[in-house]
C-alpha positions as CSV (number, residue, x, y, z in Angstrom):
1,M,-0.3,-69.8,45.2
2,G,-3.6,-71.0,46.8
3,L,-4.8,-74.5,46.9
4,S,-7.7,-73.7,44.6
5,T,-5.3,-72.4,42.0
6,Q,-3.2,-75.5,42.1
7,I,-6.2,-77.7,41.7
8,Y,-7.4,-75.6,38.7
9,R,-3.9,-75.8,37.0
10,C,-3.8,-79.6,37.7
11,R,-7.2,-80.0,36.1
12,A,-6.2,-77.7,33.2
13,L,-3.1,-79.8,32.6
14,K,-5.1,-83.0,32.7
15,T,-7.6,-81.5,30.3
16,W,-4.8,-80.4,27.9
17,V,-3.2,-83.8,28.0
18,L,-6.5,-85.5,27.3
19,L,-7.2,-83.1,24.4
20,W,-3.7,-83.7,23.0
21,L,-4.2,-87.5,23.2
22,L,-7.6,-87.2,21.7
23,T,-6.3,-85.0,18.8
24,W,-3.4,-87.4,18.2
25,G,-5.8,-90.3,18.1
26,V,-8.1,-88.6,15.6
27,L,-5.1,-87.6,13.4
28,N,-3.7,-91.1,13.5
29,A,-7.1,-92.6,12.7
30,H,-7.4,-90.2,9.8
31,S,-3.9,-91.2,8.6
32,V,-4.8,-94.9,8.7
33,H,-8.1,-94.3,7.0
34,K,-6.3,-92.2,4.3
35,N,-3.8,-95.0,3.7
36,R,-6.6,-97.5,3.4
37,A,-8.5,-95.3,1.1
38,E,-5.5,-94.8,-1.2
39,P,-4.3,-98.3,-2.0
40,V,-1.5,-98.9,-4.4
41,S,-2.8,-98.8,-7.9
42,P,-2.7,-102.3,-9.7
43,W,-0.7,-102.9,-12.8
44,F,-2.1,-105.8,-14.8
45,T,-0.8,-107.0,-18.2
46,G,-4.1,-108.7,-18.7
47,P,-5.3,-112.3,-18.8
48,L,-3.3,-114.8,-21.0
49,I,-6.3,-116.0,-23.1
50,A,-9.3,-113.8,-22.2
51,P,-9.7,-110.5,-24.0
52,Q,-9.1,-107.2,-22.2
53,G,-12.1,-105.9,-20.3
54,T,-11.7,-102.2,-21.2
55,V,-11.2,-100.3,-24.5
56,V,-8.2,-98.3,-25.3
57,P,-9.3,-94.6,-25.1
58,Y,-9.0,-91.9,-27.6
59,G,-5.4,-90.7,-28.2
60,S,-3.8,-94.0,-26.9
61,F,-2.7,-97.2,-28.5
62,E,-1.8,-100.6,-27.2
63,I,0.4,-103.3,-28.7
64,E,0.3,-107.0,-27.5
65,S,2.9,-109.2,-29.0
66,Y,1.9,-112.9,-28.5
67,I,3.8,-116.0,-29.3
68,Y,2.2,-119.4,-29.0
69,F,4.5,-122.5,-28.9
70,T,2.0,-125.3,-29.4
71,T,2.3,-129.1,-29.6
72,N,-0.7,-131.2,-30.7
73,T,-0.3,-134.6,-29.1
74,G,-3.4,-136.3,-30.2
75,T,-7.2,-136.0,-30.1
76,Y,-10.2,-136.6,-27.9
77,N,-12.7,-139.1,-29.3
78,A,-16.5,-138.9,-29.1
79,H,-16.4,-140.5,-25.6
80,W,-14.1,-137.8,-24.1
81,Q,-11.2,-140.3,-24.2
82,A,-7.7,-139.1,-25.1
83,V,-6.1,-140.8,-28.2
84,T,-2.3,-140.1,-28.5
85,A,-1.0,-139.4,-32.0
86,S,1.9,-141.4,-33.4
87,E,3.7,-138.2,-34.3
88,N,3.3,-134.8,-32.6
89,F,2.5,-131.7,-34.6
90,Y,4.4,-128.5,-33.6
91,S,3.3,-124.9,-34.4
92,L,4.9,-121.5,-33.7
93,N,2.2,-118.8,-33.9
94,P,3.2,-115.1,-33.5
95,Q,0.3,-112.7,-33.2
96,I,0.4,-108.9,-33.0
97,L,-2.7,-107.4,-31.4
98,C,-2.9,-103.6,-32.2
99,F,-5.5,-101.4,-30.5
100,F,-6.1,-97.8,-31.5
101,G,-8.4,-95.5,-29.5
102,L,-11.0,-93.8,-31.6
103,T,-13.2,-92.3,-28.9
104,P,-13.3,-92.5,-25.1
105,W,-15.6,-95.5,-25.5
106,C,-14.5,-97.2,-28.8
107,D,-11.2,-98.6,-30.2
108,L,-10.1,-100.2,-33.5
109,N,-8.1,-103.5,-33.3
110,V,-6.2,-105.3,-36.0
111,I,-4.7,-108.8,-35.4
112,P,-2.2,-110.1,-38.0
113,Q,-0.6,-113.5,-37.4
114,C,1.6,-116.2,-39.1
115,F,2.4,-119.9,-38.5
116,Y,5.5,-122.0,-38.7
117,N,4.4,-125.7,-38.6
118,V,6.6,-128.8,-38.2
119,T,5.9,-132.5,-38.2
120,S,7.7,-135.6,-39.4
121,N,10.6,-133.6,-40.9
122,Q,8.1,-131.5,-42.9
123,H,7.8,-127.8,-42.2
124,C,6.1,-124.7,-43.7
125,V,5.7,-121.0,-43.0
126,Q,2.3,-119.4,-43.8
127,F,0.4,-116.1,-43.1
128,G,-2.7,-116.7,-41.0
129,D,-6.2,-115.3,-41.1
130,L,-6.5,-111.6,-40.4
131,T,-8.9,-110.2,-37.7
132,V,-10.2,-106.6,-37.7
133,G,-12.7,-105.3,-35.2
134,L,-14.2,-102.6,-33.0
135,D,-14.6,-102.6,-29.2
136,F,-17.4,-100.6,-27.5
137,Q,-17.3,-99.7,-23.8
138,L,-21.0,-100.0,-22.8
139,M,-20.3,-99.4,-19.1
140,A,-17.1,-98.3,-17.3
141,D,-15.7,-100.8,-14.7
142,D,-15.3,-98.1,-12.1
143,L,-18.8,-96.6,-12.5
144,T,-20.1,-98.4,-9.4
145,P,-18.3,-100.2,-6.5
146,Y,-19.6,-103.7,-7.3
147,F,-21.2,-103.8,-10.8
148,P,-18.7,-104.9,-13.5
149,G,-17.8,-102.9,-16.6
150,I,-19.3,-104.1,-19.9
151,K,-17.5,-104.2,-23.2
152,L,-18.9,-105.4,-26.6
153,A,-16.5,-106.5,-29.4
154,I,-17.5,-107.1,-33.0
155,R,-14.8,-108.5,-35.2
156,E,-14.4,-109.9,-38.7
157,V,-11.9,-112.6,-39.5
158,F,-10.7,-112.4,-43.1
159,P,-9.5,-115.7,-44.8
160,T,-6.0,-114.6,-45.6
161,G,-4.5,-117.9,-44.4
162,N,-3.9,-121.0,-46.6
163,F,-6.9,-123.4,-46.3
164,E,-7.0,-125.6,-49.5
165,N,-5.0,-127.4,-52.1
166,F,-2.5,-128.6,-49.5
167,R,0.4,-130.7,-50.8
168,P,0.0,-134.2,-49.4
169,R,3.7,-134.6,-48.7
170,K,3.6,-131.6,-46.4
171,L,1.4,-133.4,-43.9
172,N,-0.9,-130.4,-43.3
173,T,2.0,-128.1,-42.3
174,D,0.9,-125.7,-45.0
175,Q,-2.4,-125.2,-43.2
176,S,-2.8,-121.7,-41.6
177,G,-6.5,-120.6,-42.1
178,A,-10.1,-121.6,-42.1
179,G,-11.2,-120.1,-45.4
180,T,-14.3,-118.5,-44.0
181,F,-15.4,-114.9,-43.3
182,A,-16.1,-115.4,-39.6
183,T,-18.0,-112.7,-37.6
184,Q,-17.3,-112.7,-33.9
185,F,-19.6,-111.2,-31.2
186,N,-17.9,-111.0,-27.8
187,L,-19.4,-109.7,-24.6
188,V,-16.9,-109.0,-21.8
189,L,-17.6,-108.3,-18.1
190,Y,-14.7,-106.9,-16.1
191,K,-14.1,-105.8,-12.5
192,E,-11.2,-105.1,-10.1
193,F,-11.6,-105.7,-6.4
194,H,-9.2,-104.3,-3.7
195,V,-8.2,-107.0,-1.3
196,A,-5.4,-105.3,0.7
197,R,-3.0,-102.3,0.2
198,A,-1.0,-103.8,-2.7
199,H,-3.3,-106.8,-3.5
200,W,-6.0,-106.7,-6.1
201,L,-8.2,-109.3,-7.7
202,S,-9.1,-108.8,-11.4
203,T,-12.0,-110.8,-12.8
204,T,-13.0,-111.2,-16.5
205,I,-15.9,-113.1,-17.9
206,S,-16.0,-113.4,-21.7
207,A,-18.7,-115.0,-23.9
208,Q,-18.0,-115.1,-27.6
209,Y,-20.1,-116.5,-30.5
210,T,-18.6,-116.9,-34.0
211,V,-20.7,-117.2,-37.1
212,N,-19.0,-118.7,-40.2
213,T,-19.8,-118.4,-43.9
214,P,-19.7,-121.3,-46.4
215,V,-16.3,-122.2,-47.8
216,E,-15.5,-123.5,-51.3
217,V,-12.7,-126.1,-51.0
218,L,-10.5,-128.0,-53.5
219,G,-8.2,-130.9,-52.8
220,F,-6.7,-131.5,-49.3
221,N,-8.0,-128.7,-47.1
222,T,-8.5,-127.6,-43.5
223,Y,-11.7,-129.7,-43.2
224,G,-10.2,-132.9,-44.7
225,G,-10.5,-133.9,-48.3
226,G,-8.1,-135.6,-50.7
227,F,-7.4,-135.9,-54.4
228,G,-10.3,-134.5,-56.5
229,T,-12.2,-133.0,-53.6
230,N,-14.5,-130.2,-54.9
231,G,-17.4,-128.8,-52.9
232,T,-18.8,-126.5,-50.3
233,V,-18.1,-126.7,-46.5
234,L,-20.4,-125.2,-43.9
235,P,-18.2,-124.7,-40.9
236,G,-20.0,-125.0,-37.6
237,N,-20.6,-121.9,-35.5
238,Q,-18.7,-121.7,-32.3
239,F,-19.4,-120.6,-28.7
240,Q,-16.5,-119.9,-26.2
241,A,-16.8,-118.9,-22.6
242,I,-13.8,-117.8,-20.5
243,I,-13.6,-117.0,-16.8
244,S,-10.3,-115.4,-15.9
245,F,-8.7,-114.2,-12.7
246,E,-5.6,-112.0,-12.0
247,Y,-4.2,-111.5,-8.5
248,S,-1.5,-109.0,-7.8
249,L,1.2,-110.1,-5.3
250,T,2.9,-106.7,-5.5
251,Q,2.4,-103.8,-7.9
252,H,4.9,-105.5,-10.2
253,W,4.1,-109.2,-9.8
254,A,0.8,-111.0,-10.4
255,L,-0.7,-114.5,-11.0
256,A,-3.3,-115.3,-13.6
257,L,-5.6,-118.2,-14.5
258,D,-7.9,-118.6,-17.5
259,N,-10.6,-121.3,-17.6
260,V,-11.9,-121.9,-21.1
261,Y,-14.8,-123.8,-22.5
262,T,-15.4,-124.1,-26.3
263,Y,-18.3,-125.7,-28.1
264,T,-18.3,-126.0,-31.9
265,N,-21.2,-127.2,-34.0
266,G,-20.7,-129.9,-36.6
267,T,-19.2,-129.0,-40.0
268,E,-21.1,-130.2,-43.1
269,F,-19.9,-130.8,-46.7
270,F,-21.7,-130.8,-50.0
271,G,-19.9,-131.9,-53.2
272,I,-17.4,-134.5,-54.4
273,P,-15.3,-135.7,-51.4
274,G,-12.4,-137.1,-53.4
275,I,-10.1,-140.0,-52.5
276,T,-7.1,-140.6,-50.3
277,F,-4.5,-143.3,-50.3
278,G,-5.6,-146.5,-48.6
279,K,-5.3,-150.2,-48.6
280,S,-7.8,-150.7,-51.4
281,L,-6.7,-150.1,-55.0
282,G,-7.2,-146.5,-56.1
283,G,-7.5,-145.2,-52.5
284,V,-10.5,-144.7,-50.2
285,L,-13.2,-142.1,-50.1
286,A,-12.0,-138.9,-48.4
287,T,-13.7,-137.5,-45.3
288,V,-14.6,-133.8,-45.3
289,G,-16.3,-132.2,-42.2
290,S,-16.6,-133.2,-38.6
291,P,-19.2,-133.7,-35.8
292,S,-19.8,-131.2,-33.1
293,S,-17.0,-130.9,-30.5
294,E,-16.2,-129.6,-27.0
295,Q,-13.1,-128.7,-25.2
296,I,-12.2,-127.6,-21.6
297,S,-8.7,-126.0,-21.2
298,F,-6.8,-124.0,-18.6
299,A,-4.1,-121.4,-18.7
300,P,-2.1,-120.6,-15.5
301,A,0.4,-117.7,-15.9
302,I,2.6,-115.3,-14.1
303,E,3.2,-111.7,-15.0
304,Y,5.7,-109.0,-14.3
305,N,4.7,-105.3,-14.9
306,V,7.6,-103.0,-15.3
307,S,5.2,-100.0,-15.1
308,E,1.6,-99.2,-15.8
309,H,2.5,-99.0,-19.5
310,L,4.7,-102.1,-20.0
311,G,4.2,-105.7,-18.8
312,I,5.0,-109.3,-19.7
313,I,3.0,-112.4,-19.0
314,A,4.0,-116.0,-19.6
315,G,2.3,-119.3,-18.9
316,A,1.0,-122.6,-20.1
317,Y,-2.3,-123.2,-22.1
318,V,-3.3,-126.8,-22.1
319,S,-6.3,-128.9,-22.9
320,A,-7.7,-130.9,-20.0
321,F,-10.9,-132.6,-21.4
322,G,-12.4,-132.8,-24.8
323,R,-14.8,-134.5,-27.3
324,N,-14.0,-134.7,-31.0
325,S,-11.3,-132.1,-30.5
326,T,-7.5,-131.7,-30.5
327,M,-5.4,-132.5,-27.5
328,F,-2.7,-129.8,-27.1
329,R,-0.3,-128.1,-24.8
330,S,1.1,-124.6,-25.4
331,G,3.6,-122.2,-23.9
332,V,2.4,-118.6,-24.3
333,V,4.3,-115.3,-23.9
334,N,2.8,-111.8,-24.3
335,I,4.6,-108.5,-24.0
336,E,2.2,-105.6,-23.8
337,Y,2.9,-101.9,-24.3
338,T,0.4,-99.1,-23.8
339,Y,0.9,-95.5,-24.8
């Protein structure tokens, strides 16, 4: 074997080794890129308070079983100061949110609910107001990399709850409704962002405006009143904004946070206000209606998703600041199933 042949074979071996190393590097880089391009799909139960950002498509249904354990501990006065009540008011409020896919871009939702209220050894069970609505997916959340999905919801709240002729000795535990046909318009922006392989950030922005119809009231009622109250209440319209975040720790576990702001216009009354018991003989003039109010509240939560079809989320929903509104703290649990 000549010297030139040995040199040629040596160069060929080096070339082969370099080509093999180059090929291995390319394949390895492709594998890494493939793993990065195919992250673990997120499983989210959904925010605790904010609405879902996408519709339930045709042929599917979704059931969300909520339970609110709420304690009203007082009120916020007109100067944003907390005023503690002498007796707490407790309420257990189960809600069943049923979504049925009608088309790929529209679903029907029905939300029945009931209340079990307790205070000062008085208690009462009542059916609440019934909500029925339609969700419309105006833009899919995955249509573009950065622009959020857009959903529009239009719902009607039917006054199936008890809102008037309360029994004074029940201390408002027999209250479970508002008595108004309320129309809700809700615009929801929703987007998921991939942070790392198993970590996703889900963001939801919800803006809802509720228009209320006049309510004829008798006696003690949701808006105040007393003995002999007879008139018409004009409930104030309401605006609510929610910014919500969900962050997946793993495919099964996630953290969530809802930030809620609510503004309600003042409620007016026309008619005979009636009387209530007081220090003066024969009672005092009853109050019906209320001034405008505001409230800021937060809802941190943790969720566990068994699969992409079944998950549970639990957390606290508490008022932080307010004006002419209720001071409350709630424990909330939701079990969601999608088929």
